N, C-alpha and C positions, 0 to 999 in steps of 0.2 A: 646261496650264488643272488641272492635280491639283499645282500648286506651293502650298506649304501644309499639305494636306489630310495628307501622310504625316510617319508621324512613327519615329523605332528607338527600343526602347526602353532604356534604360542598360544594365540587366539580364542579359533576354532574346536582346538583339539582334535580335529579329523586327520586323520593319517593319508598323505600324499604321495605323489609318485613324484623324486627330484625336479625331473624331466619338465614336468609340467608349471612348475615356481618357477625355473631355470624359462621360461618361455615365455613367464606373465612375465618377466622383466623381475624376478623373487618377491614376487605380490600373491600372496592367497588366493588361486581363482572360486574361493567358494567363498570367506567371508570376507577379503581384497585387505587382509590386513597385510603391508608392509616391512616382512622381513629386512636384518639389518644389510646396508650393503657394505662394500669394502670400495676403501678410495678410488684405485687404479680403475676396478667397474664402475662405477661412480662416473670418471671422464670418459667410462670408454662409451659411455651413454650419449652422453651430451656431447661429444666431437663434431664432427663430421666424421662419419666414415669409420670413427673409435682412434684418431690419430691425431695427438698432441705431440708436443716437445717436454719432456719434463726440467723444468729450473730446481736452482739453488738446490739439487741435490750433492753438495759437498760439505752441503754446512751439518755439523754434530753432535746433539746433546753432551751434557759433560758435569762427573759429579762434581761441581766445584767444592759442597760442604763435604761428604763424608756423608753423606746421607747413609743409615741400615735401619729398619726397623725388623721385622719377619726375614729384611733381606736387604742383600745390602743395592741402594742406590743402582749401580753401577750394573750388578748379575740381571736389574729388573733390565736395563734401558737393552743386552749384550742377547736378552733372551727378548724381549721384544722385536728387537732386528731382526734378530734369527726365525721369528713364526710369523713376520708381515713383508720381508723382503727389503723394508722403510727404513730408512735413518731416522727419522722423526717421526711426529702423529698428524702430519700434513703433508699434503703436499701441491708442490705446485706444476699448472701446466697451461702451456701456448699452444693456440690453434684454432680453430674458427667452426661459426658455428649458425649453418647458411648461409657460408661467404664473409663472414662476418668476423674477423681477429676478434678472439676475448683471451684475458687468464681465468683462470677457474685455480684457485685453491679447494681439494677436498678432502676431509678428518679421513682417519682413519682410527676408530673405536678398540679397535685391536692391539695397537699400541696403547698401552695402559689407560685404557680406559680412554682415548684421544685426547688427551687431558693438556692442558696449555702450559708449555717452560716455555723456556727461553729461548728456546731454539725455535718454536711454533708463533711468538711473539716476533721474533726477528723474522721470518718469511712473510706475516703478512702484514708488515711494516716494507719489504723489497717488492712484495707484489703489490701495492700504493702503490708507490716508488716508480717501480718501472710502469703501472699503469699511465701514470702520469708522462713520466719522460717519453711512452711511446704512443700518448693517446689512444688510449686502448680503455676499455671498460671492464670491469669486475666483479666478478662472482664468487662467492664463499659459501662452501656445504657443509654446514656445521655439524660437528656428530661428537661430542665431548661433553666428561664429566665435571666441568671450569679444568680451575688452576692448579698445577704441580706440587703434591703440598712435597716434593723432593726435594725442591729446589724452593721451598720457603718465600721468602719477600720477591727474591727476583721473578716468582710466576707471576703474581702479584703486579712487579712491577708491568709485565708485557697487557696490562688492560690499560692503563691508560698512555704505553705507546702504540700500544694497535688502536686506539681510539683516536688520537693525536696524528697518524698517520691517514689515517680514512679521511680524517677532517680536512686535509691539504688534498687530499683527492676529489673533494667537496667544490672544494675554493674552487680547483682547476675546472670543475664542473665537467666534471667525468659521471655518469652514473655508478652505483655499486649497486647489485644483489645482492639479501642474504636470504639462503634457504635453508632452512630449521629443518634437524633429522631428527627421529627419535635413537641416545637421549639428546638434550640439547642443555645444558645446566651451569650450574657455579658461576666463575667467574668467563667464560665463554657467555654465558644467555646474556652478562653483564658491562660487557666490552664489546665488542667486532658486532658480534649474532644479532643484537640488536638495533643496530645504526645503520642498517640498509637503508638508503633510498627505497626502496618496494622489503618489507620482510614477508615471505610467504613457506608453507611448512609443510613436510608431507602429511595424510591422515595420521590424526591420535599421536601424533609425536609429544614425548614428551619432555616439556620446553618450561624452564622456570630458573631463579634461584639457588632458594630447597627445596629439600623433597619433599612431597607434601608431609610423610610421618613425621621430621624434622619443626613443620609450621605445626600438625595437630597437635603435637608434644610439648609447645611453646604457646598458640593460645588456646590451649584446651579447653577447642573448640572441634565438629565432626568440622570436615570441607565439603562445597558443593560434592553433588558426582560430577566425575570427567574434570574436576580443578584442576590448571597447568595442561594440560592437553590443546594436542590442537585449534581443535572444533570451539575452546569453551575462550582460547585465547582471540580468534577471529570473532564473535561471539563481542572478544565487551573490550576491543577495539586496540588490541594488542597485533594485533599481525593483519596483513590486507590481503590476506586468501591460503588457502589450502588447498594443493593441488596434487591431483594424484603420477602417481610417478608416469603413467603411461604420457599421461600429457607434458611433465615438467617439463623437455626438452621444447615442446611449440610455445608454450609457453612464456618460457625465457625468449623463443627467438622474437617473438612477435613484445615483450617488454624491452628487449636491446634497441626492436627497428623505431620504435616511441621515443628510444628518450636519444636514440643518438641520430630522427628523424630521417628515417632509411624506407622510407615505404617501399612495399613491396614490387 
């Protein structure tokens, strides 16, 4: 009768009642560990009354290389779409935050590790162009393992594509806020995730390009404690702030009002 009612915290290893975690915005009530959230759940937490309009849902990835490792890429895509109910690893949504119209993109780690393929890059670029056309601020919530290897060079090209689109957004003097969550790594970090007018992260989020183990093996040295975690990056000037999930919506609203010169 208790199956599925309890879970173990990944950080403190305590057994927790699942509903207590859900009521606490998927944060451990004992140690403040932030569990990973799905893209749609993040959008519901941020938009007014959890209401939003999904955009660009008709763009689907294609296995144009016929890539196959342990499994065909086309099969991986099919399984991820079935598991998440999403066409790709990022969701574009339009709605309001405290009455302020805004575009928010949220990445879905459950879709092939939130990897950035050509469709993810296209949706980021389209969102930036839409923000310019409609004079809207843009927020991107990253949760990604980096560029998608199954699309080869095409996935790497999304780095410059998204960076160029966000540069045009900056030229239009429209705000872009980047929210980095656990994990944000690889080509995602090396492109749009670190290009915000302000870059903020959730507590203890893993953020970096190559993983700590790869770096240690390359430089043959032990890395400092907490290396590539949000608090370490904040202390070394790579982030503007670390914000707990329960404060994130109000933090973003305040930032939007400052950017848009719309005092409460």
